[in-house]
C-alpha positions as CSV (number, residue, x, y, z in Angstrom):
1,M,120.4,79.4,111.9
2,S,121.8,76.8,114.7
3,G,124.7,78.5,116.4
4,E,123.8,82.1,114.6
5,S,122.2,84.9,116.3
6,Y,119.6,87.5,114.6
7,F,119.7,91.2,115.8
8,L,116.8,92.2,117.3
9,L,115.8,95.6,116.8
10,E,113.3,97.0,119.4
11,G,110.9,100.2,119.2
12,C,111.1,100.6,115.6
13,P,107.8,103.2,114.8
14,V,105.6,103.0,111.6
15,E,106.3,106.5,110.8
16,G,109.8,107.9,110.9
17,M,111.2,104.6,109.6
18,P,114.2,105.7,107.6
19,E,115.6,108.0,110.5
20,F,115.2,105.1,112.9
21,F,117.0,102.4,110.6
22,A,119.9,105.4,109.7
23,S,120.6,105.9,113.8
24,H,120.1,102.0,114.7
25,L,121.7,100.4,111.7
26,S,125.0,100.0,109.7
27,E,124.8,100.3,105.6
28,S,125.3,96.6,104.6
29,I,123.3,93.9,105.6
30,D,126.4,91.8,105.4
31,D,126.7,93.2,108.9
32,Y,123.7,91.2,110.0
33,P,124.9,87.3,109.4
34,G,121.8,85.6,111.5
35,G,119.4,88.6,109.8
36,I,117.3,91.1,111.6
37,V,114.0,90.7,113.3
38,I,111.6,94.0,114.1
39,P,109.0,93.7,115.9
40,L,106.4,96.1,115.2
41,D,102.9,97.7,116.4
42,K,100.9,97.3,113.0
43,P,98.0,100.0,112.7
44,L,94.5,99.3,112.2
45,R,93.3,99.5,108.8
46,W,96.9,98.3,107.3
47,T,97.2,94.8,105.7
48,S,100.0,92.5,106.9
49,A,101.7,92.9,103.5
50,D,101.3,96.9,103.4
51,L,103.8,97.0,106.5
52,V,105.8,94.4,104.9
53,R,106.3,96.4,102.0
54,K,107.0,99.5,103.9
55,V,109.6,97.9,105.9
56,K,111.2,96.5,102.8
57,F,111.3,99.8,100.8
58,Q,112.9,101.6,103.6
59,L,115.5,98.7,104.2
60,Q,116.7,98.4,100.9
61,R,117.4,101.8,100.5
62,Q,119.4,101.6,104.0
63,F,121.5,98.5,102.5
64,R,121.4,99.5,98.9
65,N,119.7,96.1,98.1
66,K,117.2,95.5,95.9
67,K,117.6,91.8,96.4
68,L,116.8,92.0,100.6
69,K,114.1,89.5,101.8
70,V,111.7,90.8,104.2
71,G,108.7,89.0,105.4
72,H,106.5,88.6,108.6
73,A,105.9,86.1,111.3
74,G,102.1,85.5,111.1
75,T,99.5,87.7,109.4
76,L,97.1,90.1,111.2
77,D,93.8,91.2,109.8
78,P,93.4,94.7,108.7
79,L,90.9,94.9,111.3
80,A,93.5,94.1,114.0
81,S,96.1,96.0,115.4
82,G,99.3,94.9,117.5
83,L,102.4,93.0,117.2
84,L,103.6,91.9,113.8
85,I,107.3,90.4,113.7
86,V,109.2,91.3,110.7
87,C,111.8,89.1,109.5
88,V,114.6,90.5,107.3
89,G,117.8,88.9,105.4
90,K,118.3,85.5,106.8
91,A,116.0,85.8,109.8
92,T,113.1,85.2,107.0
93,K,114.2,81.4,107.4
94,I,113.1,81.4,110.9
95,A,109.8,83.0,110.1
96,E,107.9,79.7,110.3
97,E,109.6,79.0,113.6
98,L,108.8,82.3,115.2
99,Q,105.1,82.1,113.9
100,A,104.5,78.6,115.8
101,H,104.5,80.3,119.3
102,D,101.7,80.9,121.7
103,K,99.6,84.2,121.1
104,E,98.2,86.4,123.3
105,Y,95.0,88.9,122.2
106,I,93.1,91.6,123.8
107,A,89.5,90.8,121.7
108,T,86.4,93.0,122.4
109,V,83.2,91.1,121.6
110,E,79.7,92.2,121.3
111,F,76.6,89.8,122.1
112,G,72.9,89.9,120.6
113,A,74.2,90.1,116.5
114,T,76.3,88.2,114.1
115,T,77.9,89.0,110.7
116,A,79.1,86.9,108.0
117,S,82.7,87.5,108.6
118,F,82.4,87.3,112.3
119,D,83.4,90.8,112.8
120,L,83.0,94.2,111.5
121,E,84.3,93.2,107.8
122,Q,80.7,92.3,106.9
123,P,77.4,94.7,107.9
124,I,75.3,92.9,110.6
125,S,73.2,89.8,109.3
126,G,71.3,88.4,112.3
127,F,70.2,89.9,115.3
128,F,69.4,87.9,118.5
129,P,68.5,87.9,122.4
130,F,70.8,89.1,124.8
131,E,68.7,90.0,127.7
132,H,69.5,87.0,129.5
133,I,73.6,87.5,129.3
134,T,74.9,88.6,132.3
135,R,78.7,88.9,133.3
136,E,78.4,85.6,135.4
137,A,76.9,83.8,132.7
138,L,79.6,84.8,130.4
139,E,82.3,84.0,133.1
140,E,80.6,80.8,133.5
141,A,81.0,80.2,129.6
142,L,84.6,81.0,129.1
143,K,85.5,78.0,131.3
144,G,84.0,75.6,128.9
145,F,86.6,77.3,126.2
146,I,89.8,76.2,127.8
147,G,92.1,73.9,126.7
148,E,92.8,71.6,123.5
149,Q,89.5,71.9,121.1
150,E,88.6,71.9,117.4
151,Q,87.3,74.8,115.6
152,V,85.8,76.0,112.3
153,P,87.9,78.6,110.7
154,P,86.0,81.9,109.6
155,V,85.3,81.7,105.9
156,F,86.2,85.2,105.4
157,S,90.1,83.7,106.6
158,A,93.1,83.5,104.3
159,K,92.8,79.7,104.3
160,I,93.6,78.1,100.7
161,I,90.6,75.9,99.3
162,G,91.7,74.6,95.5
163,G,94.0,76.9,95.0
164,L,92.1,80.3,96.2
165,R,91.8,81.9,99.3
166,A,88.4,81.1,101.3
167,Y,87.9,84.9,101.7
168,E,87.6,85.1,97.9
169,Y,85.0,82.5,97.5
170,A,83.0,84.0,100.3
171,R,83.3,87.7,98.8
172,A,82.1,86.0,95.6
173,G,78.9,84.9,97.4
174,E,80.5,81.0,96.5
175,P,79.8,78.3,99.7
176,V,82.5,77.2,101.1
177,E,83.3,74.3,103.7
178,L,86.3,74.6,106.2
179,R,88.0,71.6,107.7
180,K,88.1,71.9,111.9
181,S,91.3,73.2,112.9
182,L,93.0,71.5,116.3
183,I,93.6,74.4,118.6
184,A,94.3,75.3,122.3
185,I,93.1,78.0,124.4
186,H,95.6,78.1,127.5
187,S,93.1,81.2,129.4
188,I,90.5,83.9,128.8
189,D,90.3,86.9,131.3
190,L,87.4,89.0,131.4
191,L,89.1,92.4,131.4
192,E,85.6,94.5,131.2
193,W,82.2,93.9,131.0
194,H,80.0,96.5,129.3
195,E,76.1,96.1,130.1
196,A,73.6,96.6,127.1
197,G,73.3,100.4,126.2
198,S,76.3,101.6,128.4
199,A,78.5,104.0,126.3
200,E,81.3,102.3,126.8
201,G,80.1,99.7,124.4
202,A,79.9,101.5,121.5
203,R,82.5,100.6,118.7
204,A,85.9,103.0,119.7
205,D,87.5,102.5,116.3
206,S,85.0,104.0,113.9
207,A,86.4,106.1,111.2
208,P,85.3,108.7,109.0
209,K,84.0,107.3,106.0
210,S,86.3,108.6,103.8
211,D,88.9,106.5,105.5
212,L,87.0,103.2,105.1
213,D,86.6,104.0,101.0
214,A,90.4,104.3,101.1
215,V,90.5,100.9,102.5
216,R,87.9,99.4,99.8
217,N,89.8,101.2,96.9
218,I,93.6,100.5,98.1
219,H,92.9,97.2,99.6
220,N,89.7,95.7,97.7
221,Y,88.9,94.7,101.4
222,H,85.1,96.0,102.8
223,V,84.4,97.6,105.9
224,A,80.8,97.6,107.4
225,D,79.5,100.8,107.9
226,T,77.6,99.3,110.3
227,A,79.0,100.5,113.7
228,S,78.1,99.5,117.6
229,D,75.9,101.9,119.2
230,G,76.5,100.4,122.4
231,S,72.8,99.2,122.8
232,R,74.2,95.7,122.8
233,P,76.4,94.3,125.9
234,S,80.0,93.8,125.2
235,A,83.4,92.0,126.6
236,T,87.0,93.0,126.3
237,L,89.0,89.5,126.7
238,R,92.7,88.9,127.0
239,I,93.0,85.3,125.3
240,R,96.4,83.3,125.5
241,C,96.1,80.8,122.5
242,S,98.0,78.4,120.3
243,K,99.1,79.3,116.6
244,G,96.1,79.0,114.3
245,T,93.5,79.9,116.6
246,Y,90.9,82.4,115.3
247,I,89.6,84.9,117.7
248,R,86.7,85.7,115.4
249,S,85.7,82.1,115.2
250,L,86.0,82.3,119.4
251,A,83.4,85.2,119.2
252,R,81.1,83.1,117.0
253,D,81.5,80.3,119.4
254,L,80.9,82.0,122.6
255,G,77.3,83.6,121.2
256,L,76.3,80.3,120.4
257,A,77.3,79.0,124.0
258,L,75.1,81.8,125.4
259,G,72.2,81.2,123.6
260,S,72.6,84.3,121.6
261,G,75.0,85.6,118.3
262,A,78.7,87.5,119.0
263,Y,81.2,89.0,116.8
264,L,84.2,90.9,117.4
265,T,84.4,94.5,117.1
266,S,88.2,94.9,118.1
267,L,91.3,92.8,117.7
268,R,94.8,93.6,119.3
269,R,97.5,91.1,119.5
270,T,99.9,92.0,122.2
271,A,102.4,89.1,122.4
272,S,103.9,86.0,120.2
273,G,106.2,84.1,122.0
274,E,109.0,86.0,123.8
275,F,108.0,89.3,122.1
276,R,105.3,91.6,123.2
277,V,103.9,94.5,121.6
278,C,106.0,96.7,124.1
279,F,109.0,96.2,122.3
280,S,107.8,98.2,119.3
281,R,106.7,101.6,118.8
282,P,102.7,102.4,118.5
283,Y,101.7,103.9,115.2
284,S,102.2,107.6,115.7
285,T,101.9,110.8,113.6
286,N,104.5,112.6,115.8
287,S,108.0,113.2,114.2
288,Y,111.0,110.6,114.6
289,K,112.8,113.4,116.4
290,N,109.9,113.6,118.9
291,L,110.0,109.9,120.2
292,E,111.9,108.2,122.9
293,Y,113.2,104.9,123.0
294,S,113.3,102.9,126.6
295,K,114.9,100.0,125.0
296,E,118.5,99.2,123.4
297,N,118.7,97.0,120.6
298,R,120.4,93.4,121.4
299,R,121.3,90.2,119.6
300,C,119.3,87.6,120.9
301,S,120.6,83.8,120.8
302,H,118.6,81.4,118.7
303,P,119.4,77.8,118.8
């Protein structure tokens, strides 16, 4: 890709893709010799593959090319929302390079309980004292997580072990041991602190049972029916970190550092390298014609 440039297509909505592509792209992928990069706002409970398939299907029709290559630069869990960078055509060759950049997340962590997956995929598996956890104690504990460190990934992760994903062993109830990874956390900002019993601490992303069943049936992906009721303290954090950092593992380790347990109740990726989630248009059920786009498409030089 040296000397070439990709076409950055900003403001693309998850709904209304056909109309957006028709009005912002030509009818031939050959007009984009460096490929196309599309920052998207992945909806909650979609897999990254779901979104890539949708983009690929629509662009295959737009360009009348069934052999079109489409991929992404960094997976997001189904229970996470936010920035997913989709690469099209020759831009797929730089997906790994785009993925290598630092990330930013907004995460909510609940204290006093744990789950096997360190998030809401699995039900609560244990309860721990939390009365001693204060905002001041949390702020002090966060300081110990800044810098380069080794981190153990969650067993419910996409790490490959013996040809299988770690989560395949975990869901089958088979023991699995993961190696520590070297990661770096550049900063952690405490955005909100919710005392135990506060209404704000309750899980905000609860879904009707029918929606949860749909996720299980379509993706074979379990979502715990257990919901946070606000009876335990929680914190919303902004984390800037290196590639390969598991925010779920950070939640677990933070609970341990505070002499309790903790798990992730929400996660949103807001930035990756030069890309921010504001480059994309949030998931909406509104029709395309009712959406406004504040940014113009532009070409980005890629050295």
